[in-house]
N, C-alpha and C positions, 0 to 999 in steps of 0.2 A: 948082751943078747936080749932082745925084747921078748916079753912074755906073749903067750897066745892071746891073752885078753887085750894087750896093747895093739897087737896086729889086727884084732877084730875091730877095735875102735878106729884105727887108721884106715881100714878097708871098708868101713861102713859108708854106704852111699849117702851123699848129702841130699836131704829132702828139700824141695822147693815148692812154695805155694805162690798163687797169684796174689799180688798185694791188695790189701783193703783200701778203699777210698776213704778220705777224711770226711765222711758224711754222717752226721749224727743220726739221721733216719735209719741208715743201715746198721750202725752200731747198736741202736736201740732195739732193732729187730733181733739181733744176735743175743743180747743179754736177756731180753724178755723170753725168748725161745728157750734159753738155757737156765731159767729159774730165778732171774733177778726180779724183784718186786717192780711192777709197772709204774709205781709212783716215782721211780728213779729213772732219769733219762739224761743222755748227753745233749748238750746244747753248744752251738757255736759261740766262740769268744770273738766278738767283732773288733776288738782292739784292746790295747793295754792302757788306754787313758782311764783315769778314775771313774769318769761318768759312764764309760762303756763296761767296765768291770762291775759297776754297781747294778747293771742290768741282769747279771747272772743270778738265777734263783738260788736261794739258800735253804738248807745247808748244802755245802759243796763237799762231795766225798773224795773227788780226785780231779786233777788237771792233766789233760793230755796235750803233748806238744809235738808238732811235726816240723822237722827241719832238714836241711840238706846235709848229707855226709860229705865233709870236705877234708882237706889236709889239715886245716886248723882244728877241726873236731877231733881227728885221729891223733894229732899231736897233743892236744890238751887231755884227751882221754888217757893216753899212755902216761903222761906226766902225773895226772891225778891218781891213777891206779898205783904208780910207783910210790908216790908220796904217802898214800894210805897204807900200803903194804909196809912201808918203813915206820910210819908214825902210829898206825892202827887207828881204829875208830870204834865207837860204841854203836851196836845195832840192836834194836829191840827184838826180842824173840818173837814178837807178834808180827813182824814184817815177813811176809811170804814173798820170796824172790824167785823168779824163773829166768834161767839163762836161755837165750835164743840160739838154737842150733839149726832150726829150719829156716832156710833163706826166704826172705819176703814175709816172714811171719810176725814182723814187729808190731803190726796193728793188733793182732790177737794177743800177743804177749802184753802189750800195754793195756789192752782191755781187761785181761785177767788180773794184771797188777792193780787196776783201778778198783777191783772188788774183793780181791783175795785177803787183804789185811783188815778189812772193815769190821768194826765191832758193833755196827748198827744192825746186824742181822738182815741185810738187804738181799742176801742170796738164799732163796728157798730151794726146795727139792728140785733136782735136775742135774744136768751135766756139769755145770760149774761147781755146784755144791760137792759133787762126788770128787771132782779133780782137786778142789781146794782142801777138802778133808784128808784125802790121801797125801797131798803135798806137804801138809803141816808136819808130818812125822818123817819126812824124807830129807836126804841131803840134796843139795843143788843138782848134783849129777844124777841122782835118782829121779828128780823132777824132769830132767831132760828126757829120760826114757819114757816117763809117764806121758808127756806131751807128744813125743815122736810116735808112740805106739797107740795113740788114741785116734782110731779111725773116725769116731763120732765127731771129735773136734775138727778133724780135717774136712769132714763133710760139711759141717756148719760153716767153716771158713770159706770153702769153695762156693757154696751157695750164696754167701754174702758178697764175695768178691765179684761174682757174676751179675750182681744187682746194681752196680754203680751207675751213676748218671753219665760218666764218661766211659769210653770203651776200655775194658780191662786190658792191661798189658799182657803179653805172652808170658807163660810161666818161666821161660828161660831168659827173659829180658832183664838186663841189669837196671835196678832202680836205686837212685841215690838219695831218696827221701826216707826218713826214719822217725818212727813214733817212740816216745818215751812217756813215762807217767810220773806224776808227783802226788804224794799222799802225806797225810799227817798222822803219825802214830806216837803216842805218849808225848804229845806236845813238841815233837821234832819233825822237821820237814825231810822227807826221804825222796830221792830221785831214783827211780827204778828203770834202768836201761838194760835190756836183755843182751846188748852187745858188750856190756861191761862185766867185770869179774864178780861184782858184788853191788849191793845197794850203796848209795852215797848219802850219808847223814849230813844235811846242810845246817844242822843246829836248831836252836829253839825256834818254835813257830807258834804264833798266836793267831795268825790269819793265813789259811792255806792259800787262798787266791793271791794275796799280796806277796807272800814269800815265794811261791812258785813262779810268779811273773818276774820277780827280781832275778831269779836264776835264768829264766827264759831270755830276758834282756841281755844277760851276760853272753849267752849263746849267740845272739844276734850281733852283739858288739864285736865278737871274735871273727865274724864273717860279714863285715859291713857291705860288701859288694853283692851279697846274696839277698834275695827278696822272698824266697819261697818258704815262709814261716807261717804257721797257723796253730790255733789252739782250740780245744774243746774242754768243756767242764762236765763232769758227772755230778748231777745234783738232784735234790728232791724237788720235783716240779708239781706235786700234788700232795694234799694233806690226807 
């Protein structure tokens, strides 16, 4: 017999947002409005060749990856989660992970992931600072409620989603593209995907860009017929 709490979870309506566009200008407006230092900005990654990666300003705080959700992704995701549950992994306590329960919110989740674990104090007073500070002492499930109940975050997202260069899809439209984030914490590369059960520790990392791109290329190799891949980098663009 299920408890009343279980029933409430099952009956809770699923929230849906309008997807964010993969547009650095829009993402920069969001973070600066929410307290991130204006010296830090998202930039487009124009390709994964060494000479193109060398164009990314340094230091790089995070890498954002946009890719299509396919059967290959879902299969690999399930296999990876099962393997980690069986074999376990080490996760730094400094990694702040958010699970995505709001449909089409993957852009905002990836955006939060790109700044929430930073030790460079790039987040000043504002909405993001308040969310991150509360989240640090919460379980992953408590963080779900924190984000779902933040009307201010929903308003910021809605305003940004309406600003895209392309016409925003309808809120109920199915979108098969997904944003995830890569960060380096304690010299390890972490993949933060709100659709997964937990962060993925990809091991030792001496160069965030190179290590993240290696994993991105693995995503692309699993779906060779797909072409809708892109990336952005959050980096310090001014001294």
